[in-house]
C-alpha positions in Angstrom: -9.5 -2.7 10.2 -6.9 -5.3 11.2 -3.6 -4.8 9.3 -0.7 -7.3 9.2 2.5 -7.1 7.2 5.9 -8.7 6.7 9.1 -7.8 4.8 9.8 -9.6 1.5 12.5 -10.7 1.6 13.4 -9.7 5.1 16.5 -7.6 4.0 14.6 -5.2 1.7 12.3 -2.2 2.1 9.5 -4.2 0.3 6.6 -5.2 2.5 3.4 -7.2 1.9 0.3 -7.7 3.9 -3.4 -7.7 4.4 -5.9 -5.2 5.6 -9.4 -6.6 6.1 -10.3 -8.1 2.7 -7.5 -6.2 0.9 -4.0 -7.3 0.0 -1.1 -4.9 -0.5 2.6 -4.6 -1.4 4.7 -1.5 -0.7 8.1 0.0 -0.9 8.7 1.8 2.4 11.9 3.8 3.2 13.3 4.9 6.5 13.0 8.6 5.6 10.6 10.7 3.7 11.1 11.2 0.0 9.9 13.6 -2.7 8.8 10.4 -4.5 6.6 9.2 -1.6 2.9 9.6 -1.2 2.5 13.2 0.1 6.3 13.2 0.3 6.3 10.5 2.9 8.1 7.2 3.3 5.9 5.1 0.9 7.2 5.4 -2.6 5.3 2.5 -4.1 2.0 1.0 -3.0 -0.3 -1.6 -4.7 -3.6 -2.5 -3.1 -6.0 -5.1 -4.4 -9.0 -7.2 -3.5 -9.7 -10.7 -4.6 -7.3 -13.4 -5.6 -6.2 -15.1 -8.8 -8.3 -14.3 -11.8 -10.7 -12.1 -9.7 -7.8 -9.9 -8.4 -8.7 -6.3 -8.9 -6.3 -3.4 -8.1 -8.0 -0.5 -6.3 -4.8 1.6 -6.0 -1.5 1.8 -7.7 1.2 4.3 -6.7 4.7 4.1 -8.2 6.3 7.5 -7.5 3.1 8.9 -8.8 -0.5 7.7 -9.2 -1.3 5.1 -11.8 -4.7 4.3 -10.3 -6.3 6.2 -7.4 -8.9 4.5 -5.2 -12.4 5.6 -6.4 -15.1 4.5 -4.0 -15.4 5.6 -0.4 -14.6 2.1 0.9 -11.5 2.0 -1.3 -10.4 5.4 -0.1 -10.8 4.3 3.5 -8.8 1.1 2.9 -6.0 3.1 1.2 -5.9 5.7 4.0 -5.7 3.0 6.7 -3.0 1.1 4.9 -0.9 4.2 4.0 -1.1 5.6 7.5 -0.1 2.2 9.0 2.9 2.0 6.6 4.0 5.6 7.4 4.2 4.6 11.1 5.7 1.1 10.6 
């Protein structure tokens, strides 16, 4: 899965990007945190598919799970994005 991202704005820890047919926004810190996913660097992560009125969130993490990915495809997308962000 091809993943691309950019900082928004460039002076913050917020990033946005795409991974295949999914879009995402995340808050990624320099160091691990007790608030991060599995105590990692990503403390907020929103992943969706679709645009506009058809936009559907598949994962929402904001210092804890609001919505976990449910299908195997969604879980694979989440894992690919999360691992990418932890290394970024």
